[in-house]
C-alpha positions as CSV (number, residue, x, y, z in Angstrom):
1,X,177.9,140.4,269.6
2,X,174.4,140.9,268.2
3,X,176.3,142.6,265.1
4,X,177.5,139.7,264.4
5,X,175.0,137.5,264.5
6,X,172.9,140.3,262.5
7,X,175.0,141.1,259.8
8,X,174.6,137.6,258.8
9,X,171.3,138.6,257.4
10,X,173.3,141.1,255.5
11,X,175.2,138.4,253.6
12,X,172.0,136.3,253.4
13,X,170.1,139.0,251.9
14,X,173.2,139.9,249.2
15,X,173.0,136.5,248.4
16,X,169.4,135.8,248.1
17,X,169.2,139.0,245.4
18,X,172.0,137.7,243.5
19,X,174.1,140.9,244.5
20,X,177.8,140.7,244.2
21,X,180.4,139.5,246.2
22,X,182.2,142.9,246.3
23,X,178.8,144.4,248.4
24,X,179.2,141.3,251.1
25,X,183.2,142.0,251.7
26,X,182.2,146.0,252.4
27,X,179.3,144.6,254.1
28,X,181.4,142.4,256.2
29,X,184.2,145.3,256.5
30,X,181.2,147.7,257.9
31,X,180.2,145.4,260.3
32,X,183.3,144.8,261.8
33,X,184.4,149.0,261.7
34,X,180.8,148.9,264.1
35,X,181.6,146.3,266.1
36,X,185.2,147.7,266.7
37,X,183.5,151.5,267.6
38,X,180.8,149.4,269.7
39,X,183.0,147.4,271.9
40,X,185.8,150.6,272.1
41,X,185.5,149.8,276.4
42,X,186.9,146.4,275.8
43,X,189.7,147.8,273.8
44,X,190.3,150.1,276.2
45,X,190.2,148.2,279.2
46,X,192.4,145.4,277.5
47,X,195.1,148.2,276.8
48,X,194.8,148.9,280.7
49,X,195.3,145.7,281.6
50,X,198.1,144.6,279.1
51,X,200.0,148.2,279.3
52,X,199.1,149.6,283.0
53,X,196.0,152.5,284.0
54,X,198.0,155.5,282.8
55,X,199.3,154.0,279.3
56,X,198.6,156.1,276.7
57,X,198.0,154.9,272.9
58,X,201.4,154.2,271.3
59,X,202.5,152.5,267.6
60,X,202.6,149.3,269.0
61,X,199.4,149.7,270.5
62,X,197.5,150.6,267.8
63,X,199.4,148.5,265.0
64,X,197.5,145.7,268.3
65,X,194.4,146.9,267.6
66,X,194.5,146.8,263.4
67,X,195.6,143.5,263.5
68,X,192.1,142.5,266.1
69,X,190.8,144.3,263.1
70,X,192.1,142.6,260.4
71,X,191.6,139.0,262.4
72,X,187.9,139.9,263.0
73,X,187.4,141.0,259.3
74,X,188.9,138.0,257.9
75,X,186.9,135.7,260.0
76,X,183.9,137.4,259.5
77,X,184.6,137.6,255.6
78,X,184.7,134.3,255.4
79,X,181.4,133.4,257.4
80,X,179.6,135.8,255.1
81,X,180.6,134.6,251.9
82,X,179.5,131.3,252.9
83,X,176.1,132.7,254.1
84,X,176.0,134.5,250.9
85,X,176.9,131.5,248.6
86,X,174.1,129.3,251.1
87,X,171.5,131.9,250.6
88,X,172.2,131.8,246.5
89,X,171.5,128.5,245.9
90,X,167.7,128.9,247.1
91,X,167.3,132.0,244.7
């Protein structure tokens, strides 16, 4: 959870310094990957509850994980771009 809130400081920093928007998109993808890795146990627990305790990763569960990644990255990028433009107004 702290990575999601802490990532906003990066977007504000990029906006205040006038960095390009592509840096914010890259930062957002990095923060999403970090969030997914740090919450790996939560994803494993969700897969166990959905498919059973002895479940192995399948193409379907990997695709679901990819969809979760895309959803988080899209939301995080939208929020960070908003923070970026807000911080750019103060520079």
